[in-house]
N, CA, C and O atoms as CSV, one atom per row, in Angstrom:
chain,resi,resn,atom,element,x,y,z
A,1,UNK,N,N,9.302,-15.381,33.091
A,1,UNK,CA,C,7.938,-15.681,32.699
A,1,UNK,C,C,7.753,-15.330,31.219
A,1,UNK,O,O,8.144,-14.246,30.785
A,2,UNK,N,N,7.171,-16.224,30.460
A,2,UNK,CA,C,6.953,-16.030,29.037
A,2,UNK,C,C,5.499,-15.686,28.780
A,2,UNK,O,O,4.594,-16.335,29.304
A,3,UNK,N,N,5.279,-14.651,27.964
A,3,UNK,CA,C,3.925,-14.275,27.580
A,3,UNK,C,C,3.677,-14.748,26.159
A,3,UNK,O,O,4.500,-14.525,25.271
A,4,UNK,N,N,2.558,-15.393,25.946
A,4,UNK,CA,C,2.196,-15.904,24.630
A,4,UNK,C,C,0.886,-15.258,24.221
A,4,UNK,O,O,-0.032,-15.128,25.030
A,5,UNK,N,N,0.806,-14.855,22.959
A,5,UNK,CA,C,-0.427,-14.262,22.457
A,5,UNK,C,C,-1.549,-15.296,22.506
A,5,UNK,O,O,-1.324,-16.473,22.223
A,6,UNK,N,N,-2.738,-14.866,22.859
A,6,UNK,CA,C,-3.856,-15.806,22.910
A,6,UNK,C,C,-4.190,-16.364,21.530
A,6,UNK,O,O,-4.013,-15.686,20.518
A,7,UNK,N,N,-4.663,-17.574,21.497
A,7,UNK,CA,C,-5.038,-18.230,20.250
A,7,UNK,C,C,-6.502,-17.904,19.977
A,7,UNK,O,O,-7.326,-17.879,20.891
A,8,UNK,N,N,-6.809,-17.660,18.725
A,8,UNK,CA,C,-8.201,-17.395,18.367
A,8,UNK,C,C,-8.329,-16.080,17.629
A,8,UNK,O,O,-7.328,-15.476,17.242
A,9,UNK,N,N,-9.539,-15.644,17.438
A,9,UNK,CA,C,-9.846,-14.457,16.649
A,9,UNK,C,C,-9.650,-13.155,17.386
A,9,UNK,O,O,-10.570,-12.338,17.433
A,10,UNK,N,N,-8.499,-12.934,17.957
A,10,UNK,CA,C,-8.263,-11.701,18.702
A,10,UNK,C,C,-7.434,-10.689,17.920
A,10,UNK,O,O,-7.137,-9.611,18.435
A,11,UNK,N,N,-7.059,-11.014,16.695
A,11,UNK,CA,C,-6.237,-10.112,15.895
A,11,UNK,C,C,-7.041,-8.882,15.494
A,11,UNK,O,O,-8.216,-8.977,15.137
A,12,UNK,N,N,-6.396,-7.743,15.559
A,12,UNK,CA,C,-7.015,-6.482,15.166
A,12,UNK,C,C,-6.511,-6.136,13.783
A,12,UNK,O,O,-5.310,-6.209,13.520
A,13,UNK,N,N,-7.419,-5.760,12.894
A,13,UNK,CA,C,-7.016,-5.386,11.548
A,13,UNK,C,C,-6.973,-3.873,11.444
A,13,UNK,O,O,-7.946,-3.186,11.757
A,14,UNK,N,N,-5.855,-3.373,11.009
A,14,UNK,CA,C,-5.683,-1.949,10.773
A,14,UNK,C,C,-5.817,-1.751,9.267
A,14,UNK,O,O,-4.895,-2.071,8.516
A,15,UNK,N,N,-6.949,-1.230,8.823
A,15,UNK,CA,C,-7.232,-1.128,7.396
A,15,UNK,C,C,-6.290,-0.152,6.690
A,15,UNK,O,O,-5.955,-0.347,5.522
A,16,UNK,N,N,-5.866,0.890,7.391
A,16,UNK,CA,C,-4.922,1.833,6.800
A,16,UNK,C,C,-3.578,1.143,6.576
A,16,UNK,O,O,-2.974,1.288,5.513
A,17,UNK,N,N,-3.118,0.404,7.563
A,17,UNK,CA,C,-1.848,-0.310,7.413
A,17,UNK,C,C,-1.930,-1.344,6.300
A,17,UNK,O,O,-0.983,-1.501,5.530
A,18,UNK,N,N,-3.047,-2.046,6.206
A,18,UNK,CA,C,-3.206,-3.041,5.140
A,18,UNK,C,C,-3.187,-2.380,3.769
A,18,UNK,O,O,-2.608,-2.928,2.831
A,19,UNK,N,N,-3.810,-1.208,3.636
A,19,UNK,CA,C,-3.802,-0.480,2.368
A,19,UNK,C,C,-2.390,-0.027,2.017
A,19,UNK,O,O,-1.984,-0.101,0.857
A,20,UNK,N,N,-1.635,0.444,3.016
A,20,UNK,CA,C,-0.257,0.860,2.772
A,20,UNK,C,C,0.612,-0.319,2.344
A,20,UNK,O,O,1.461,-0.181,1.463
A,21,UNK,N,N,0.404,-1.458,2.957
A,21,UNK,CA,C,1.158,-2.659,2.589
A,21,UNK,C,C,0.843,-3.059,1.152
A,21,UNK,O,O,1.736,-3.454,0.402
A,22,UNK,N,N,-0.416,-2.957,0.774
A,22,UNK,CA,C,-0.809,-3.291,-0.598
A,22,UNK,C,C,-0.145,-2.346,-1.599
A,22,UNK,O,O,0.343,-2.791,-2.638
A,23,UNK,N,N,-0.123,-1.051,-1.295
A,23,UNK,CA,C,0.515,-0.086,-2.187
A,23,UNK,C,C,2.014,-0.330,-2.288
A,23,UNK,O,O,2.591,-0.215,-3.370
A,24,UNK,N,N,2.645,-0.665,-1.176
A,24,UNK,CA,C,4.081,-0.986,-1.203
A,24,UNK,C,C,4.335,-2.200,-2.087
A,24,UNK,O,O,5.304,-2.229,-2.846
A,25,UNK,N,N,3.476,-3.188,-1.990
A,25,UNK,CA,C,3.605,-4.370,-2.829
A,25,UNK,C,C,3.477,-4.029,-4.302
A,25,UNK,O,O,4.220,-4.549,-5.134
A,26,UNK,N,N,2.529,-3.151,-4.624
A,26,UNK,CA,C,2.366,-2.740,-6.015
A,26,UNK,C,C,3.586,-1.981,-6.516
A,26,UNK,O,O,3.987,-2.137,-7.669
A,27,UNK,N,N,4.181,-1.156,-5.648
A,27,UNK,CA,C,5.408,-0.458,-6.041
A,27,UNK,C,C,6.557,-1.428,-6.273
A,27,UNK,O,O,7.332,-1.265,-7.215
A,28,UNK,N,N,6.665,-2.427,-5.426
A,28,UNK,CA,C,7.728,-3.425,-5.580
A,28,UNK,C,C,7.559,-4.182,-6.886
A,28,UNK,O,O,8.538,-4.428,-7.591
A,29,UNK,N,N,6.341,-4.550,-7.214
A,29,UNK,CA,C,6.071,-5.264,-8.468
A,29,UNK,C,C,6.427,-4.380,-9.664
A,29,UNK,O,O,7.071,-4.835,-10.610
A,30,UNK,N,N,6.005,-3.115,-9.616
A,30,UNK,CA,C,6.296,-2.195,-10.720
A,30,UNK,C,C,7.801,-1.984,-10.862
A,30,UNK,O,O,8.321,-1.956,-11.977
A,31,UNK,N,N,8.498,-1.836,-9.744
A,31,UNK,CA,C,9.941,-1.616,-9.793
A,31,UNK,C,C,10.670,-2.844,-10.326
A,31,UNK,O,O,11.645,-2.712,-11.065
A,32,UNK,N,N,10.211,-4.020,-9.963
A,32,UNK,CA,C,10.885,-5.231,-10.437
A,32,UNK,C,C,10.638,-5.472,-11.927
A,32,UNK,O,O,11.449,-6.113,-12.594
A,33,UNK,N,N,9.535,-4.966,-12.443
A,33,UNK,CA,C,9.222,-5.139,-13.866
A,33,UNK,C,C,9.872,-4.068,-14.741
A,33,UNK,O,O,9.954,-4.225,-15.960
A,34,UNK,N,N,10.333,-2.986,-14.125
A,34,UNK,CA,C,10.909,-1.874,-14.885
A,34,UNK,C,C,12.355,-2.174,-15.271
A,34,UNK,O,O,13.069,-2.898,-14.576
A,35,UNK,N,N,12.760,-1.604,-16.385
A,35,UNK,CA,C,14.144,-1.759,-16.833
A,35,UNK,C,C,15.089,-0.834,-16.070
A,35,UNK,O,O,16.275,-1.132,-15.924
A,36,UNK,N,N,14.558,0.292,-15.584
A,36,UNK,CA,C,15.357,1.300,-14.908
A,36,UNK,C,C,14.580,1.776,-13.682
A,36,UNK,O,O,13.534,1.216,-13.356
A,37,UNK,N,N,15.072,2.778,-13.021
A,37,UNK,CA,C,14.372,3.324,-11.863
A,37,UNK,C,C,13.013,3.863,-12.290
A,37,UNK,O,O,12.850,4.331,-13.416
A,38,UNK,N,N,12.045,3.795,-11.390
A,38,UNK,CA,C,10.727,4.350,-11.672
A,38,UNK,C,C,10.784,5.869,-11.602
A,38,UNK,O,O,11.380,6.439,-10.688
A,39,UNK,N,N,10.163,6.511,-12.570
A,39,UNK,CA,C,10.071,7.968,-12.532
A,39,UNK,C,C,9.006,8.365,-11.518
A,39,UNK,O,O,8.198,7.538,-11.097
A,40,UNK,N,N,9.013,9.627,-11.135
A,40,UNK,CA,C,7.994,10.120,-10.208
A,40,UNK,C,C,6.596,9.930,-10.810
A,40,UNK,O,O,5.644,9.614,-10.097
A,41,UNK,N,N,6.486,10.125,-12.119
A,41,UNK,CA,C,5.194,9.945,-12.790
A,41,UNK,C,C,4.744,8.491,-12.717
A,41,UNK,O,O,3.563,8.213,-12.511
A,42,UNK,N,N,5.677,7.572,-12.885
A,42,UNK,CA,C,5.346,6.149,-12.796
A,42,UNK,C,C,4.912,5.777,-11.381
A,42,UNK,O,O,3.965,5.013,-11.194
A,43,UNK,N,N,5.608,6.318,-10.396
A,43,UNK,CA,C,5.243,6.049,-9.012
A,43,UNK,C,C,3.849,6.584,-8.721
A,43,UNK,O,O,3.038,5.905,-8.091
A,44,UNK,N,N,3.567,7.807,-9.179
A,44,UNK,CA,C,2.237,8.391,-8.985
A,44,UNK,C,C,1.161,7.538,-9.651
A,44,UNK,O,O,0.063,7.380,-9.117
A,45,UNK,N,N,1.486,6.993,-10.819
A,45,UNK,CA,C,0.532,6.146,-11.530
A,45,UNK,C,C,0.242,4.869,-10.743
A,45,UNK,O,O,-0.913,4.466,-10.604
A,46,UNK,N,N,1.297,4.238,-10.230
A,46,UNK,CA,C,1.126,3.014,-9.439
A,46,UNK,C,C,0.299,3.298,-8.183
A,46,UNK,O,O,-0.560,2.506,-7.797
A,47,UNK,N,N,0.576,4.438,-7.558
A,47,UNK,CA,C,-0.127,4.787,-6.324
A,47,UNK,C,C,-1.487,5.429,-6.571
A,47,UNK,O,O,-2.204,5.761,-5.627
A,48,UNK,N,N,-1.838,5.602,-7.837
A,48,UNK,CA,C,-3.123,6.175,-8.223
A,48,UNK,C,C,-3.343,7.573,-7.624
A,48,UNK,O,O,-4.427,7.894,-7.135
A,49,UNK,N,N,-2.293,8.385,-7.676
A,49,UNK,CA,C,-2.346,9.734,-7.109
A,49,UNK,C,C,-3.371,10.589,-7.839
A,49,UNK,O,O,-4.155,11.288,-7.198
A,50,UNK,N,N,-3.378,10.545,-9.174
A,50,UNK,CA,C,-4.315,11.357,-9.949
A,50,UNK,C,C,-5.756,10.990,-9.615
A,50,UNK,O,O,-6.607,11.871,-9.489
A,51,UNK,N,N,-6.035,9.704,-9.472
A,51,UNK,CA,C,-7.391,9.263,-9.130
A,51,UNK,C,C,-7.817,9.799,-7.764
A,51,UNK,O,O,-8.954,10.236,-7.586
A,52,UNK,N,N,-6.896,9.759,-6.804
A,52,UNK,CA,C,-7.206,10.230,-5.462
A,52,UNK,C,C,-7.457,11.743,-5.455
A,52,UNK,O,O,-8.362,12.223,-4.773
A,53,UNK,N,N,-6.662,12.477,-6.209
A,53,UNK,CA,C,-6.854,13.937,-6.286
A,53,UNK,C,C,-8.181,14.255,-6.935
A,53,UNK,O,O,-8.889,15.152,-6.478
A,54,UNK,N,N,-8.541,13.536,-8.001
A,54,UNK,CA,C,-9.821,13.781,-8.678
A,54,UNK,C,C,-10.987,13.457,-7.740
A,54,UNK,O,O,-11.976,14.190,-7.711
A,55,UNK,N,N,-10.883,12.396,-6.995
A,55,UNK,CA,C,-11.936,12.027,-6.050
A,55,UNK,C,C,-12.066,13.065,-4.945
A,55,UNK,O,O,-13.174,13.359,-4.498
A,56,UNK,N,N,-10.943,13.624,-4.502
A,56,UNK,CA,C,-10.973,14.648,-3.449
A,56,UNK,C,C,-11.635,15.913,-3.964
A,56,UNK,O,O,-12.363,16.580,-3.228
A,57,UNK,N,N,-11.387,16.247,-5.225
A,57,UNK,CA,C,-12.016,17.440,-5.810
A,57,UNK,C,C,-13.521,17.265,-5.945
A,57,UNK,O,O,-14.274,18.219,-5.747
A,58,UNK,N,N,-13.967,16.059,-6.279
A,58,UNK,CA,C,-15.386,15.787,-6.495
A,58,UNK,C,C,-16.183,15.750,-5.201
A,58,UNK,O,O,-17.351,16.135,-5.166
A,59,UNK,N,N,-15.550,15.292,-4.159
A,59,UNK,CA,C,-16.390,15.107,-2.991
A,59,UNK,C,C,-15.807,15.477,-1.721
A,59,UNK,O,O,-16.457,15.350,-0.683
């Protein structure tokens, strides 16, 4: 017996997973544009680590 997913608007969106996929894409773009390996500082910049830490401190 074969099970087929129903057709229509039944897809569930996982916003956390979508955000992670977007960040991975940004890392891939940055890595492909770089001449050498990305430094930890460059990775933090792409992932906006400093912005997230500042936002956590503020609120």
